[in-house]
C-alpha positions in Angstrom: -2.4 -99.3 2.7 -0.4 -97.6 -0.2 1.3 -99.2 -3.2 4.9 -98.2 -3.5 7.5 -99.1 -6.2 11.3 -99.2 -5.8 13.8 -99.2 -8.6 17.5 -99.7 -7.8 20.8 -100.5 -9.5 21.6 -104.2 -8.8 24.7 -103.5 -6.7 24.9 -104.3 -3.0 26.0 -100.8 -2.1 22.9 -99.4 -3.8 20.4 -102.0 -2.8 21.3 -102.7 0.8 20.6 -99.2 2.1 17.1 -99.4 0.8 16.1 -102.7 2.4 15.5 -101.3 5.9 13.1 -98.7 4.4 11.3 -101.4 2.3 11.1 -103.7 5.4 9.5 -100.8 7.4 7.1 -99.9 4.7 5.9 -103.5 4.5 5.7 -103.7 8.3 3.4 -100.7 8.3 1.1 -102.5 5.9 2.1 -101.0 2.6 2.5 -103.1 -0.6 5.9 -102.7 -2.1 7.1 -103.8 -5.5 10.9 -103.7 -6.0 12.4 -103.8 -9.5 15.9 -105.3 -9.5 17.9 -108.3 -10.7 17.9 -112.0 -9.6 21.1 -111.4 -7.8 19.1 -109.3 -5.3 15.9 -111.4 -5.2 16.5 -113.2 -1.9 17.4 -110.0 0.0 14.4 -108.1 -1.5 11.9 -110.9 -0.9 13.2 -111.2 2.7 11.8 -107.7 3.3 8.3 -108.8 2.3 8.3 -106.8 -0.9 7.2 -108.2 -4.3 10.3 -108.8 -6.4 10.1 -107.8 -10.1 13.0 -109.2 -12.2 14.7 -107.0 -14.7 17.5 -109.3 -15.9 16.0 -109.9 -19.3 16.2 -106.2 -20.2 19.8 -105.7 -19.1 21.8 -104.4 -22.1 25.1 -105.4 -20.4 24.1 -109.1 -20.9 24.4 -108.6 -24.7 28.0 -107.2 -24.5 31.0 -109.0 -25.7 33.4 -110.1 -22.9 35.8 -107.3 -23.9 33.0 -104.7 -23.7 31.7 -106.1 -20.4 35.2 -105.7 -18.9 35.0 -102.0 -19.7 31.7 -101.4 -17.9 32.3 -99.3 -14.8 35.6 -98.0 -16.2 34.4 -96.5 -19.5 31.8 -93.8 -18.7 30.5 -93.6 -22.2 29.9 -97.3 -22.5 28.5 -97.5 -18.9 26.0 -94.7 -19.7 25.0 -96.4 -23.0 24.3 -99.7 -21.1 22.2 -97.8 -18.5 20.2 -95.9 -21.1 19.7 -99.0 -23.3 18.5 -101.0 -20.3 16.2 -98.2 -19.2 14.6 -97.9 -22.6 14.2 -101.7 -22.8 12.3 -101.6 -19.5 10.1 -98.6 -20.5 7.1 -100.2 -22.0 6.7 -103.0 -19.5 7.3 -100.7 -16.5 4.8 -98.1 -17.8 2.2 -100.8 -18.3 2.8 -102.1 -14.8 2.5 -98.6 -13.3 -0.8 -98.1 -15.1 -2.1 -101.3 -13.6 -0.7 -100.7 -10.0 -1.3 -97.0 -9.9 1.3 -96.7 -7.1 1.2 -93.8 -4.5 5.0 -93.5 -4.7 7.9 -94.5 -6.9 
């Protein structure tokens, strides 16, 4: 049994295609941890994977309504949100990876 970790953008078009792979890995006896957002929890847990919530680190949650409306339309702002969120996740994810010592990310 291997330990495997998934990371994915919390959008249905990004997450849904990974779920069959995750389900099959779990069915083959692997332990899977999947980092995503509460929006995706039910789908991810239905595969048998361990859900790891990331919502609290999402830089988009700290945007003004005007800025939030620009995400996805403004490449510079969208990139900044993605980078800020990734940096906010860094310490906790690195610590978790040291504990898990996964075979695949």
